[in-house]
N, C-alpha and C positions, 0 to 999 in steps of 0.2 A: 504494500500500500504506500502510495506516495505521500509527501508532506501535505499536498492539497487534499488528498482523501482523508488524512488524519484530521486536518482542520475542519473539513466538512462533517466528519463524525462528531468531533467535539462540539461543533455548532448545533448539531441535531440533539446531542445530549443536553446542551444548554437550553435549547428551545423547549424540550420536554420538561425539564426541571422548572423553568420559568412558567410554563403553562399550568403546572400543578402547584405553583407557589412554594416550591421546595428548594432547599439548599443542599449542596453536596460537600462532603469532606472526603479527602483521600489520604490513606495511610500506605506509604510506599516504602519498600526496601530495595529490591534489585533494580527497580526502575529509577531510583534516585531523584524523584520529583518530576519525571517526564509527564505523568498524568497532569500534575498541577500546571506545568508549562504549557501543555497542549490546550488545557481549558482556559487558562488566563490569556492565551493568545487571541481569544475571541473577545471582541469589543463588547462591553456590557456584562462580562462574566461576573462582576461583583454582585449582580442581581441573583446569581444562582450557585456560585462557587464560594463556599464559606472559608475553608482553609485546607492546607495540606500538611501532613506530617511525613518527614523523611526519617525513617527509623532503621538505619542500616545495621546497626549493631544490636545484639541481644539486650544490652543495657538500655539502649534507646527505646526498644520495644517495651521493656518493663517500665521505665521511667516516664515516657511520654504517653504511652497507650494503655498501661496497666496489664500488659500480657504477663501472666503468672510465670514465676520461675519454674514451677512444677510442670506447666505445659511445655516450656522450652526444654526442660530436662527429659521429659517423657517422649516428646514428639519431634523436637528440634524446631529451629526457626522456619524451616521449609516444610510446612504441614498445613493441612486445612484447619487443624485445631488452632494453630498460631494465627493463621489468616483470619479466622473467625473472631478471635480475641482482639486482633488489630482493628477490625472493622467496628466491633462494638465499642472498643476503647476510643476510636476516633469520634464516634457519635456522642459518647459520654463526655468527651472533652471539647465539644464544639457546639455550635448552635444549629448544626445541620440536621435534616430529617432523614438523609440517606448517606451512607458511607460505603466506600469500596476499599479493599486492601489487596496488596500484591506482595508476595514474598517468594523468592525463588533463587535458582542457581543459573546465572546468565553465562558463566564460563569466562575464559576458556578452561579454568581450573575449578576446583572446589567440589566437583561431583564425586559420587560413589556409586557402586552397583545398585544400592537401594534408592539413591537420590541422584540421578545422573544430571549432567549439564543439560539445561533446557527444561528441567522440571520447575514449574511455577504454580504456586497455590494462590487462589483468589477467594475472597468472600465479599458479600454485599450484605449490608444490614440496614434495617429501618427501625422505626420506633417500636416495633414488636419483636425485635431481635434479629438474629441472622436469617436472612432470606434464602441464601444459597451459598455454598462453598464448593469449589471445583478445583481439580488439579489438571493441568495441561502439560503436554510435553511438546516443546517447540524445537525445530531444527534450525541450524544456521549458526552464525558467529554471535558474539556477545551483543552487538548492536541489533541484530535481527531478532534475537530472543527478547530483548528489552522492548523493541518496537511491537512485536507480536503481542507481548504482555499488555502494553498500553491499549492496543486495539481491542484485545479480548475483554479487558476490564471495562472499557467504555461501552462496548457492545452489550456487555452484561447489564450495565446501568440502563440502557435503552430497553432491553428485554424485561427487566424487572419493574420499571416504572409503571407499567400497566397494572401490576399487582400490588403496588404500595399504597395503602390508604393514607390519606392526608391526616396529619395529627394536629 
């Protein structure tokens, strides 16, 4: 997907959020703020993007988002459990009604047989808690894995907005 296509997707996310009177928070690890950058590139994004958290380290996930040390010890930073706690933590620490989270292994190193390079975990949360958590396996180099992660997370927001009640 090109930069123009990413911009168009971010604009669609923004239009849906604005139409529903909702704000979004993003909790990012392996994407390093790329979701926040894509969303804030859209003029008027302050109407629907509330804040972003870049929590690259385990300590940041604990301190900024309230991810439990027990979750990190039992499941690791790259897990749907951690992604879920990141999303709910972003909601609890913001004024947003919807949150997304991304945590994964972008490479080229850091992978293992159980958690290979390209494995990325996502979660989306609303006022009623975690709406969905998914794991994807992306191919390509570090930038490609990160770009695919941003796209998947934003597409997930669009998919889920239809089922998120306004609070």
